N, C-alpha and C positions, 0 to 999 in steps of 0.2 A: 882344483882346490884353491881357496882364497888364502892370501897371505894375511898375517895378523894385522897388517897395516891397512888392509882393504876395507873401504866403506862405500856403500852405494851413494851415488850423487842424488841428494834430495832436491826437489823443486822448491823454489822460494815463491810462495803465492801461486798465482795463476799463470804467470808468463815466464818469469826468470828462473834461474838456477843459482844456488849458492855453492860455495866451494865445499869440496869434500875435506873432512878433517882426518888426517892420518896420525898415527902415534910416532912415526919417524919419516924421514925423507925417503922417497922411493928412488934410491940411488941408481938403479939400472935405468930408470926412465930419465933421470937427470943426466946421466952419462950419454944416453941416446940423444937428448936434446942438445947437449954440448957439441956433438959431432956435426951438427948442421945438416944440410941437404933436405930433401923433401920429407923424409921420415923424421929427421930431427926437428923440423918445423912443426910437424904434427905432435911430436912428443912435447915440445914447448907449449903448444896450445893446450894440451891436457894438463901440463904442470901449472899453467895459469889458473886452473880451476881446482887446484889442490893446495891445502895448507898443512903444515906440520910444525912442531915446535922448533923454533929457531929460524924459520923461513923469513927472510926479509919482507916486511910489509904484511905478514900474516896477522890475523886477528889475535887478540890476547888469548892465551891458553885458558881452557876451561878448568876450573878447580876440580880435582878428582874427588870422587865420592869417598867418604870415610867407609870403614868396614860396615858400620851400622846402616849408612845410607845405601851401600851396595846391596846389603841384605834386603832392605826395603825395596830397592829397584827390582831385585830378582822376584820378590813376592808380588810386586806390582805387575811384572810381566805375565804371571799366571792369572791374576785378576783380569788383566787386559785380554788375554787369549780367551778366557772363559766367558766374559761378559761384554766387553767393548768391541772386540774385533769383528763381530757379526755386522755391525753398522759402520764402524770406522776403518775396517779392513786391516790386514796384517801390517801394511806399510803406513798406516795412520792417515792415509789420504782421503778417507771417507768415501761416500757414494753419492752420486748426483741425486738430488731430491730426497735423500734419506738422512745423511749425516755429513757435516762439514769435515774438511781436512783438519787434522790436529797438528800437522807439520807447519811450522811458522805461524801458527794461529795466535793472533793478538790476545785472545782470551785464555788459551791454554798456557801461554808463556807470560801472562800478566803477573803482577804480584800474587803469591799463592792464595790469598783470600778470595780472589776472583774465581779461579777454577774450582776451589773448594765449594763456593756457593752454588756453582752449577751442578756439581755432583750431589750436594745435599738436597737441593730443591728443584733441580731441573732447569731447563732453559727453552723458551719459545724462540723460534727463529724462522727466517725465510726458507731454510732448507728443511727443517723438520722440528720435532719436539724431542729434546733430550729429557728422558724421564728422570724424576727425582729418585736418587738411590740412598738417601740419607737414612731411611728406615731399615734398609737391607744391609748396608755396609757399616762396619765399625770405623772409628777414627783412624785406626792403623791401616785398614784396607784402603781407605780413601787416600791417605798419605802415600801409601805404597804405589797405587796405580798412578797417582799424579807425579810422583817422583819418576816413575817409568816413562810416562808420556813426555815429561819435560826434559828427559835426558836421552830418549831413544831417537832414532832417525837423524842423528847428527845434531840434535838440539842441545842447547847449553843452559836450559832453565835451572833455577835453583831447586834443590830437593825440597820436599815438604815433610814436615814431621807431624805426628799424631796430636801433639799439644796444640799446634796451630789450627788443626782441623777442629779440635774440641772447642777452642776459643770462638771460631766462626760458628760452630753449631750452637753454642750458647747465645751468641749475640743475634742469631737469626732464627731462634727457636719458634718465634711467632709467625714465621713466613708460611703462607698456605698456598701460594701459587708459584709457578716457575718464574725465573728471572727473564727479563727482556734484554736484548742487545744494548739498548740505551741505558738501562739501569746499570748493567755491568761495565759499560764503557765509561760511565761517570765515575767509577771507582778507580780507574786507571789514570795516573797523571798524564795529561796530554792525550787521553784516549781518543781514538778515532775508529770509525766503522771498519770491522774486519772484512 
């Protein structure tokens, strides 16, 4: 059984790993590391890959979701499981030659207008074609699934609301073809190829 503080170690891109974020310090592991010896050294190595609130040098804490955002996240989990998971997989890592990873994705974690455009109108890419879902999904469904994707698997992306989706839908209403990587990257300040 997993403790409430347990989270899987997600990969960062193709080669590295990023730290696991826990809700609290893993005190038993910290005590083991403090004892020293071979096992303590191993525990210290694991602790170097773990962050928790108050840990010296840890990344800034992620703003918790409000009750409304949490509800949207939960609804987004169901949309993801029913629609997105077949290509992007339960862990968000995608499939070779089918769908890219959503974990640490420059486009998924970009300002919300970017992934909203992808869901509304689709995206052409070197891995495959993301189909447009704008006709099938409501603004609330798109906001929900993006909130889920941007906060699941240890990610710290900002939640998305239905009003933002509606604004993007209105400004891109004349779009008739999928977006390209270059078009989307141009919308990200300092955008670079994912």
